[in-house]
N, C-alpha and C positions, 0 to 999 in steps of 0.2 A: 256759313260762313266757320271757319278752323279759330280751335281756341289753342293759343300755346303755352306752355308754363315753363321758366326755366327753374331751373334748382340747384344750386351749388352755386351761386353768384357771391365772389367775394365783397366785403363791404366796402373795398376804396371803389371797383367798380362800377358799383352800383353809385355810389354819391356821385362819380363823376359823368354816370349816366342822367342821375334827376338835376346835376348841375347844367347839361348842354340840355337837359330837355325845357329847364326853365327857361336860359338862353333864347330858345326855340317857340319860346308858348307853347308848347306839347305833355304832356307825363309821359310819366314814365316808356309807358307801354308804346305808347303812339311816337315816342324817340327812336326805340328799342323797330316796331315795324318799321318806319323813315329811314333810319342807318340801313337795316337787313336789305329794303330793294333798291337804294343807292348803293349798295354794294355786289350786291345780284346785278343790276343795271350795268357796271362798270366792267366785271366779269365778264356779261358775254359780250359784251361789247369789242372787250380783248380777245376773247378766242374768236370773233368775229375776224377777227387785224390776223390773228394766227396763223385761222383756217386760208385768207386770202395771201401770206404772205407764203405760206405752202403750196397751194395752188399754184402762183406764179412762178415759183421755183421748177415747177414740175413742168409747167409750161415753157422756163427758158432751158431745160435739161442742161448740159454740160455733155464734154467729148474728151476726149485726146485725140493729139495730133504731135505728131515727131517731129515738125517743119517748126521753128524759129519765126516768135511772131512777127520780125522783118518778110518770110518769105509768105508768110497766114495775109500779112497787109495787102501785100504786092501782087499778091494773087488774088485776094478782094479786088482792089484797084482795077486786076487786067478785067474784071470779071462785068466791069457796070457800064452800062451802052453814057452815049449820050446823045440826050434828045431835043437840045435845041433849045432847050433854057440857059445857059450857061455852057461859057467855053469851056473846053477840053484843058485839062492841067497836065 
């Protein structure tokens, strides 16, 4: 198991860490490890969300069309087939 030593922590930050650790019944080292794991888990989950969103955008794609929205909607409706489930509008 690795050992991590952190130098240069200002007194205010250390006092805050010590207070939070006491509230959680942990040592300062245990609290720093807990906070680090929690942060890394959230960060990795966020990266998954970002990658999923990018993949969806890549799949969705986009296009340019000189037609106006009404013409595009008309063409889409005209291309639909009624297979007997609902009456044609």
